[in-house]
Biopython code that builds the backbone (N, CA, C, O; Angstrom):
import numpy as np
from Bio.PDB.StructureBuilder import StructureBuilder

atoms = [
    (1, "MET", "N", (59.923, 9.305, 52.897)),
    (1, "MET", "CA", (60.339, 9.313, 51.192)),
    (1, "MET", "C", (60.039, 10.392, 51.045)),
    (1, "MET", "O", (60.783, 11.360, 51.203)),
    (2, "HIS", "N", (58.606, 10.419, 50.632)),
    (2, "HIS", "CA", (58.038, 12.083, 49.848)),
    (2, "HIS", "C", (59.099, 13.125, 50.135)),
    (2, "HIS", "O", (59.558, 13.595, 49.094)),
    (3, "SER", "N", (59.629, 13.630, 51.264)),
    (3, "SER", "CA", (59.681, 14.949, 52.024)),
    (3, "SER", "C", (61.740, 14.233, 51.303)),
    (3, "SER", "O", (62.758, 14.899, 51.116)),
    (4, "GLN", "N", (61.569, 13.194, 51.179)),
    (4, "GLN", "CA", (63.571, 13.165, 50.644)),
    (4, "GLN", "C", (63.376, 13.262, 49.660)),
    (4, "GLN", "O", (64.370, 12.956, 49.002)),
    (5, "GLN", "N", (62.447, 13.589, 48.994)),
    (5, "GLN", "CA", (62.608, 13.790, 47.922)),
    (5, "GLN", "C", (62.559, 15.186, 47.200)),
    (5, "GLN", "O", (63.238, 15.743, 46.338)),
    (6, "GLN", "N", (61.440, 15.498, 47.948)),
    (6, "GLN", "CA", (61.594, 17.032, 47.866)),
    (6, "GLN", "C", (62.898, 17.814, 48.732)),
    (6, "GLN", "O", (62.945, 19.039, 48.616)),
    (7, "ASN", "N", (63.680, 17.310, 49.372)),
    (7, "ASN", "CA", (64.872, 17.987, 50.063)),
    (7, "ASN", "C", (65.434, 18.277, 48.640)),
    (7, "ASN", "O", (65.451, 19.384, 48.101)),
    (8, "LEU", "N", (65.934, 17.000, 48.069)),
    (8, "LEU", "CA", (67.139, 17.075, 46.614)),
    (8, "LEU", "C", (66.335, 17.442, 46.066)),
    (8, "LEU", "O", (67.023, 18.108, 45.292)),
    (9, "GLN", "N", (64.881, 17.704, 45.586)),
    (9, "GLN", "CA", (64.609, 18.236, 44.398)),
    (9, "GLN", "C", (65.233, 20.202, 44.541)),
    (9, "GLN", "O", (65.714, 20.950, 43.690)),
    (10, "LYS", "N", (64.836, 20.456, 46.329)),
    (10, "LYS", "CA", (65.305, 21.666, 46.473)),
    (10, "LYS", "C", (66.461, 21.844, 46.361)),
    (10, "LYS", "O", (66.826, 22.623, 45.480)),
    (11, "ALA", "N", (67.463, 21.182, 47.219)),
    (11, "ALA", "CA", (68.671, 21.024, 47.015)),
    (11, "ALA", "C", (69.421, 20.996, 45.499)),
    (11, "ALA", "O", (70.648, 21.045, 45.424)),
    (12, "THR", "N", (68.595, 20.914, 44.345)),
    (12, "THR", "CA", (69.550, 20.828, 43.006)),
    (12, "THR", "C", (68.934, 21.880, 42.843)),
    (12, "THR", "O", (69.734, 22.403, 43.619)),
    (13, "THR", "N", (68.265, 22.715, 42.574)),
    (13, "THR", "CA", (67.241, 24.047, 42.009)),
    (13, "THR", "C", (67.836, 24.887, 43.246)),
    (13, "THR", "O", (66.973, 25.763, 43.316)),
    (14, "MET", "N", (68.713, 25.167, 44.217)),
    (14, "MET", "CA", (68.867, 26.236, 45.074)),
    (14, "MET", "C", (70.382, 26.845, 44.298)),
    (14, "MET", "O", (71.282, 26.139, 43.844)),
    (15, "PRO", "N", (70.329, 28.235, 44.313)),
    (15, "PRO", "CA", (71.482, 29.000, 43.699)),
    (15, "PRO", "C", (72.494, 28.460, 44.594)),
    (15, "PRO", "O", (72.309, 28.272, 45.796)),
    (16, "ILE", "N", (73.525, 28.229, 43.992)),
    (16, "ILE", "CA", (74.900, 27.864, 45.070)),
    (16, "ILE", "C", (76.259, 28.687, 45.388)),
    (16, "ILE", "O", (77.445, 28.405, 45.558)),
    (17, "GLY", "N", (75.419, 29.914, 45.376)),
    (17, "GLY", "CA", (76.811, 31.421, 44.830)),
    (17, "GLY", "C", (77.092, 32.096, 43.709)),
    (17, "GLY", "O", (77.711, 33.159, 43.772)),
    (18, "GLY", "N", (76.706, 31.610, 42.616)),
    (18, "GLY", "CA", (76.923, 31.828, 41.299)),
    (18, "GLY", "C", (75.764, 32.800, 40.663)),
    (18, "GLY", "O", (74.627, 32.974, 41.101)),
    (19, "PHE", "N", (76.398, 33.404, 39.465)),
    (19, "PHE", "CA", (75.227, 33.584, 38.471)),
    (19, "PHE", "C", (75.655, 33.713, 36.971)),
    (19, "PHE", "O", (76.833, 33.901, 36.667)),
    (20, "VAL", "N", (74.883, 33.629, 36.256)),
    (20, "VAL", "CA", (75.349, 34.020, 34.882)),
    (20, "VAL", "C", (74.142, 35.027, 34.311)),
    (20, "VAL", "O", (72.935, 35.130, 34.529)),
    (21, "ILE", "N", (75.134, 35.727, 33.444)),
    (21, "ILE", "CA", (74.437, 37.068, 32.691)),
    (21, "ILE", "C", (73.702, 36.449, 31.655)),
    (21, "ILE", "O", (74.399, 35.912, 30.795)),
    (22, "ASP", "N", (71.870, 36.348, 31.439)),
    (22, "ASP", "CA", (71.870, 36.411, 30.213)),
    (22, "ASP", "C", (72.029, 37.071, 28.853)),
    (22, "ASP", "O", (73.179, 37.427, 28.596)),
    (23, "ALA", "N", (70.978, 37.335, 27.809)),
    (23, "ALA", "CA", (71.472, 38.044, 27.043)),
    (23, "ALA", "C", (70.993, 39.352, 27.056)),
    (23, "ALA", "O", (71.527, 40.286, 26.458)),
    (24, "GLN", "N", (69.690, 39.439, 27.936)),
    (24, "GLN", "CA", (68.935, 40.449, 28.093)),
    (24, "GLN", "C", (69.599, 41.252, 29.440)),
    (24, "GLN", "O", (68.950, 42.261, 29.714)),
    (25, "GLY", "N", (70.790, 41.001, 30.360)),
    (25, "GLY", "CA", (71.310, 41.207, 31.055)),
    (25, "GLY", "C", (70.819, 40.525, 33.057)),
    (25, "GLY", "O", (71.254, 40.841, 34.165)),
    (26, "ARG", "N", (69.908, 39.673, 32.654)),
    (26, "ARG", "CA", (69.344, 39.581, 33.667)),
    (26, "ARG", "C", (70.466, 38.692, 34.860)),
    (26, "ARG", "O", (71.480, 38.737, 34.164)),
    (27, "GLU", "N", (70.793, 38.150, 35.801)),
    (27, "GLU", "CA", (71.746, 37.596, 36.802)),
    (27, "GLU", "C", (70.770, 35.899, 36.763)),
    (27, "GLU", "O", (70.011, 35.960, 37.730)),
    (28, "ILE", "N", (70.613, 34.866, 36.211)),
    (28, "ILE", "CA", (70.876, 33.941, 36.787)),
    (28, "ILE", "C", (71.266, 32.804, 37.194)),
    (28, "ILE", "O", (71.916, 31.950, 36.591)),
    (29, "PRO", "N", (70.664, 32.805, 38.724)),
    (29, "PRO", "CA", (71.750, 31.959, 39.798)),
    (29, "PRO", "C", (71.877, 30.524, 39.209)),
    (29, "PRO", "O", (70.871, 29.972, 38.762)),
    (30, "ILE", "N", (72.801, 30.054, 39.200)),
    (30, "ILE", "CA", (73.412, 28.352, 39.302)),
    (30, "ILE", "C", (73.329, 27.604, 39.900)),
    (30, "ILE", "O", (74.301, 27.407, 40.629)),
    (31, "THR", "N", (72.357, 26.835, 40.004)),
    (31, "THR", "CA", (72.239, 25.744, 40.726)),
    (31, "THR", "C", (73.198, 24.268, 40.337)),
    (31, "THR", "O", (73.950, 23.896, 39.436)),
    (32, "GLU", "N", (72.655, 23.746, 41.589)),
    (32, "GLU", "CA", (73.640, 22.001, 41.745)),
    (32, "GLU", "C", (73.079, 21.316, 40.052)),
    (32, "GLU", "O", (73.808, 20.620, 39.346)),
    (33, "GLU", "N", (71.689, 21.716, 39.699)),
    (33, "GLU", "CA", (71.459, 20.862, 38.730)),
    (33, "GLU", "C", (72.236, 21.257, 37.498)),
    (33, "GLU", "O", (72.909, 20.420, 36.897)),
    (34, "MET", "N", (72.134, 22.884, 36.997)),
    (34, "MET", "CA", (72.694, 23.107, 35.786)),
    (34, "MET", "C", (74.446, 22.708, 35.838)),
    (34, "MET", "O", (75.104, 22.624, 34.801)),
    (35, "ILE", "N", (75.032, 22.489, 37.202)),
    (35, "ILE", "CA", (76.529, 22.432, 37.105)),
    (35, "ILE", "C", (76.565, 20.791, 36.678)),
    (35, "ILE", "O", (77.635, 20.245, 36.409)),
    (36, "GLN", "N", (75.325, 20.100, 36.648)),
    (36, "GLN", "CA", (75.450, 18.371, 36.552)),
    (36, "GLN", "C", (75.376, 17.995, 35.626)),
    (36, "GLN", "O", (75.849, 16.917, 35.264)),
    (37, "GLN", "N", (74.472, 19.125, 34.648)),
    (37, "GLN", "CA", (73.965, 18.782, 33.329)),
    (37, "GLN", "C", (75.279, 19.704, 32.381)),
    (37, "GLN", "O", (75.272, 19.454, 31.175)),
    (38, "ALA", "N", (76.351, 20.712, 32.868)),
    (38, "ALA", "CA", (77.025, 20.631, 32.560)),
    (38, "ALA", "C", (78.088, 19.950, 32.364)),
    (38, "ALA", "O", (78.572, 20.046, 31.236)),
    (39, "CYS", "N", (78.668, 19.210, 33.196)),
    (39, "CYS", "CA", (79.777, 18.045, 33.680)),
    (39, "CYS", "C", (79.060, 17.137, 32.921)),
    (39, "CYS", "O", (79.577, 17.002, 31.812)),
    (40, "ASN", "N", (77.811, 16.285, 33.130)),
    (40, "ASN", "CA", (77.444, 15.572, 31.923)),
    (40, "ASN", "C", (77.726, 15.888, 30.395)),
    (40, "ASN", "O", (78.513, 15.174, 29.774)),
    (41, "ALA", "N", (77.174, 16.811, 29.873)),
    (41, "ALA", "CA", (77.883, 17.081, 28.892)),
    (41, "ALA", "C", (79.025, 17.087, 28.219)),
    (41, "ALA", "O", (79.276, 16.688, 27.082)),
    (42, "LEU", "N", (80.103, 17.881, 29.525)),
    (42, "LEU", "CA", (81.326, 17.229, 28.901)),
    (42, "LEU", "C", (82.145, 16.121, 28.965)),
    (42, "LEU", "O", (83.293, 15.953, 28.553)),
    (43, "GLU", "N", (81.279, 15.294, 29.619)),
    (43, "GLU", "CA", (81.574, 13.976, 29.934)),
    (43, "GLU", "C", (81.716, 13.110, 28.584)),
    (43, "GLU", "O", (82.631, 12.398, 28.169)),
    (44, "LYS", "N", (80.151, 13.529, 27.937)),
    (44, "LYS", "CA", (79.923, 13.171, 26.910)),
    (44, "LYS", "C", (80.966, 13.727, 25.664)),
    (44, "LYS", "O", (81.598, 12.975, 24.922)),
    (45, "ALA", "N", (80.981, 14.551, 25.637)),
    (45, "ALA", "CA", (81.945, 15.313, 24.552)),
    (45, "ALA", "C", (83.159, 14.441, 24.681)),
    (45, "ALA", "O", (83.264, 13.752, 23.666)),
    (46, "GLN", "N", (84.050, 14.229, 25.490)),
    (46, "GLN", "CA", (84.824, 13.729, 25.936)),
    (46, "GLN", "C", (84.785, 12.460, 24.912)),
    (46, "GLN", "O", (85.500, 12.131, 23.966)),
    (47, "GLN", "N", (83.709, 11.935, 25.481)),
    (47, "GLN", "CA", (83.782, 10.242, 25.265)),
    (47, "GLN", "C", (83.861, 9.938, 23.890)),
    (47, "GLN", "O", (84.699, 9.185, 23.394)),
    (48, "GLN", "N", (82.942, 10.558, 23.268)),
    (48, "GLN", "CA", (83.157, 11.224, 21.697)),
    (48, "GLN", "C", (84.352, 11.622, 21.008)),
    (48, "GLN", "O", (84.680, 11.114, 19.935)),
    (49, "ALA", "N", (85.015, 12.520, 21.593)),
    (49, "ALA", "CA", (86.665, 12.643, 20.768)),
    (49, "ALA", "C", (87.424, 11.799, 21.090)),
    (49, "ALA", "O", (88.410, 11.670, 20.365)),
    (50, "GLY", "N", (87.295, 10.909, 22.254)),
    (50, "GLY", "CA", (88.112, 10.007, 22.353)),
    (50, "GLY", "C", (87.906, 8.991, 21.111)),
    (50, "GLY", "O", (88.858, 8.561, 20.459)),
    (51, "LYS", "N", (86.491, 8.638, 20.844)),
    (51, "LYS", "CA", (86.133, 7.876, 20.035)),
    (51, "LYS", "C", (86.748, 8.031, 18.235)),
    (51, "LYS", "O", (86.993, 7.164, 17.395)),
    (52, "ARG", "N", (86.810, 9.140, 18.202)),
    (52, "ARG", "CA", (87.213, 9.964, 16.927)),
    (52, "ARG", "C", (88.492, 9.890, 16.533)),
    (52, "ARG", "O", (88.709, 9.903, 15.322)),
    (53, "LYS", "N", (89.556, 9.801, 17.428)),
    (53, "LYS", "CA", (91.410, 9.463, 17.877)),
    (53, "LYS", "C", (91.218, 8.198, 16.508)),
    (53, "LYS", "O", (92.169, 7.485, 16.189)),
]
sb = StructureBuilder()
sb.init_structure("model")
sb.init_model(0)
sb.init_chain("A")
sb.init_seg("    ")
for serial, (resi, resn, name, xyz) in enumerate(atoms, 1):
    if name == "N":
        sb.init_residue(resn, " ", resi, " ")
    sb.init_atom(name, np.array(xyz, "f"), 0.0, 1.0, " ", f" {name:<3s}", serial, name[0])
structure = sb.get_structure()
């Protein structure tokens, strides 16, 4: 069970092929975790916008 958790943790933090450039010009690898956080934030924003209509 412990190794499954480690494998999942590695999978969510491994780069998936893209980068963002930060304010200092450094390349930051895009991870699965970053994509999931962005999707969750977008979904939450859409739900809040739907309530305002």
